[in-house]
N, C-alpha and C positions, 0 to 999 in steps of 0.2 A: 129286452123289451123296453119300449118308450111308452109310458103312460103320460098323457098331456092333459092338463086342465085348461079349459077355455071358459071364459065368462066375463061379464062386465065387472068394473071395479067394485069392490066391497061386496061381491056376491058370496064370498066365503073361501076363496081359492087358498089364502094364507092358512087358514084353519085346517083345510084339508091337507095341505102340504106338511103341516106338523104332525098330523096323524101318520102320513107316509113315513116321516122321519122316525117316529116311534116304532114303526114296523121294520126299521133298518133299510128303507129305501132312500138312496141318495137323491137329493132334490137340486135341480138347476132352476134358479128363478130368473126369468128373462127380464124382470124389472131391475134386477141388480146391474145389468148392463147400462141401463139409463142412470141409475144412481152412481155407478162408477164414473160415467161421463161428466155428471154433474160435479162430482168431487174434483175430477181433473181441471174443470173450468173454474173451480172456486165459487160455485153457485150453491145457494140454499136449496135444500131438497124439498121444495114445497111443490104442491100440485101443478102450479103455472109453469115453473121452470122445468119440471120433469116432462110435462106434456109438450112444451116446445122443443126440448132435446129430442124426445121420441119422434115427433113429427119431422123434425129437421133431418135426423139420421135416415129415416125412411125415404124422404124426398131426394136425399143426396146419394144414398147407397142402394136404393131399391126398397120396395115394400116389405120384403122378407129379410131386411138387413139385420134386425135384431136377432132372428133365428139363426142367421149365418154366423153371427158373433158368438153364439152360444154352442155351436156344434163341437168346438174343441173341448169345451167343458163337458159336454154329454158324453163324448168319446172317451173322457179320462175316467169315467166311472165303470162299474161292472156290468153284469148282464141285465140289470134292470135299473132304469132312471126314471124319475118323474120330472117332467118339465111343467113349471108353473108360469102361466101368464101368456099363453097363446092369444094373439090379438087379431089374427086374420087368416083367411083361407090360403093365402100365399105362403104363409109360414108353415101351415100343415102340409101343403104340397112339397115344400122344400124338405121337411122332416121325413115325409114318405119316400122321398127320392134318395135320401141319405141312409135311412134305416128301414129295415124290412118289416119289423113287428111293432105297429103303433096302435094304441088303444086310447081313443079320445073321450074324455068325460066333460060334458057340459054342465056347469054349475049355474043355476038360475035363481034370481030373487028379484022382486018387484023394486022399482025406483024408490018408493017411499021407505021401504025396509032397509035398503042399502044406505040411504041418507041417515037414517036413525043410527045405523052402525058406526058411521063416520062421526057422528056427534058423541057417541059413547067412547070410541077407542082413542080419538084425538091424536092420530099419528101426524107427523109434520107434513106428509105429502097428501093428507086427506082434504077433502073439500070443506068449506065453511058454510057454504049456501047451496041450497038444492039446485039453483040455476047453474052453479059451476059443475055439478054432477051431470046435469042434462048435457052441458057442453062437452064434458068429458066422453059421455056416451056417444055423442055425434061425432066426435073426433075418432073414437075407436070404430065406429061404424064405417067411417071413411077408409079405414084399414081392412074391412071385410070381416069384422067379428061376428056379424049376424050369420053369413054363410058358414063360417067355421063352427058355429053352434049348431047349425042345421045339420051338418054332416057327422055330428058326434055319435059314437057308438052307444053312448049311454048319457042320459040327462038325469041330474039329481036336483030336486028343488030344495032350497034352503030357506025355508019360511017359518019354521017352528023354533023350538029351543035349541040351544047349542049342543047339549048332550045328544039329542036325537040325531042332529046332523053329523056329529062325529061318528056315531054308531053306523049310520048309513055308509059313510066314506070307509070306515074301517071294514065293514062287511064286504064292500065292492072290491077293495084292494086285496083282501085275503082270499077272495075267490079267484083273483088272478095269480095267486101264489100257491104253490103245492110242492110236495115231495113225493116222488115216485121211488118205490123200493123194489128192487129185483134180487132174489135169492137163487143161486144155482149151486148144484153139487152133483158129483157122479156117485152112483150107487154101486158099490162093489158086491160081488156075489155072496160075500160073507155077511154082509150087513142086513139088518132087519128093516125093511122099508117103513114099517109103521113107526119104528123108533126114530127114523130120520124125519118123517113127517111131524112127529110129536116135537122134535127139536126145533123145527122151524116154527110150529105153532106157539111154542113156549116163548120165543122171542118176539114173533109178530102174530098175535091171535087172529087178525084179520086177513092173514095170507090166503090167497087162492092158489092151490097147488095143482100142478100137472106133472105126470111121470111118463116118460117115453124113452125107449131105447137106452135104458140104464142111466138115465139122467132125470134129476128132479129140477123143476123150474117153478118159481113162485113169485107172485107180485103182491104188494101190500101198500098201504097208504099211511097208516099211523105208525108214528115212532114213539108214542107216549109210553107204551109198556116196556119197550127196549130201554127208554130213559130211566124208568123206575127201577129197572134191574141194575143199571149201572150205578145208580145212587144207592141202592140196597147193598151192592157189593163193595161200595166205596172205591170204585176204580175210575172216577170221572177224569182224573188227571191222566191216567194211562190211555183211557179212550180218546181224550183230547188229542193226545200225541199221534195215535193210530189215525184219526181222521185227518189231521194235518199232513201225515205222511202219505195217506192214500188219496189226497185231493188231486184232481186233474180238471181244471176249469170248473164246470158246473157239475161234476161228478165226483163222488168219493167212494173208494173201494176199500172194504176191509175183510178180513178172514177170521172166521170163528170156528173153534173146535166143535165138531158135531156131537162127540160123546158128552162133553160138558153141557151143551145145550139141552140134552135130553133130561137133565135135572134142573133146567132153568138157570144155568150159570153161563157167564159170558167169559170165555177164555179166548184171547186173541192169539193168532198164530200166523205162520208164513203160509204162502200159497201152495208150496210143495209139501205141506204137512202130511203124515201118514192117513191113509183112508179119505184123502180129499176133504178139505174143510168146506164150510158154507161160504161161498163167495157172495158177499152182500154189496150191492151197488145202491147208494143213495143218489138219485138224480134230482137236482135242484131246478124246479121250474119257477123262474122269477123270484126265487128266494135268495137274498144276499148270503153268501157263504158265512160271513161273520156272525150273522143272526142265527143261522142254523147251528154253528159251533157254540154260540152262547146258550142256545136253548138246550141242546142235547148234551153238552158237556161243559156246564159253567165252570168258571174259575172257582177253585176252593181256597179256603183258608182254615187251617187246623182241621183238614178233613171234611169241612162242611162247605156246601155251595154258597157263594155270595152274589149278590146282584142277579139272582136267577130269573130268567124269563119264563113266565107261566104258560104263555101260548106262542106257538110258532107263527 
């Protein structure tokens, strides 16, 4: 999935990108293409130079040239990438042509608010006078930024305090990320069905269970209780190895002993274990694998988790 931020300069895209990074989402900043070009030319990275370079590249290589240069960087990442710095409708059209799933977020803030931010942060490529910001806006409008913002899937206003804006961005990004859990097992004639149901519920209390033709199938959403059981049993390192072994792209498959689960214990086993184990599939929807791994099975030191992520 491609999440794309679009908005005028100083609207808050960089701050929003930092939130994405905290959630483990890789970020491709389109402005880096311009800054890299300035470095190649030995030019100072100020507002005037970067604006001229961006305009020159677009006139020479096409209005979507910056996006084209970013495509290899986008492809080099995993199943979810955030693209920061869309400046026009043609860039969005190109990305939609290259990638199937794109969610566009427009970030908006009034001119006066944006200029005040420039004065406060004092970055080398920021404007020094409000007239410069007006000229920058006009230049970006010539690239089609207004149309790009109009077709956004979601608009977020950034006019309040910093913490409120960060929470808005975090909430939106987390809604786009989820983990689907599927649990399957065969029910043998000698087994007590109620005990098997209990085993599943012991691991995933929110599981919704169906039983048909000698097979149990369940779906769940929360991995928090499963994580707490791993910590309680002090088997985070073992679990981490099992997750790594069972990973295939955006899915992780593990096998858990049913009998142990009836007493809320997690015992990993092989697929062909006696009486059919619980086959558990974690399907990551726009969740980076490394973040899922760090959340569910943080690295330990002397048996205790370190740098633990509190929320997925």
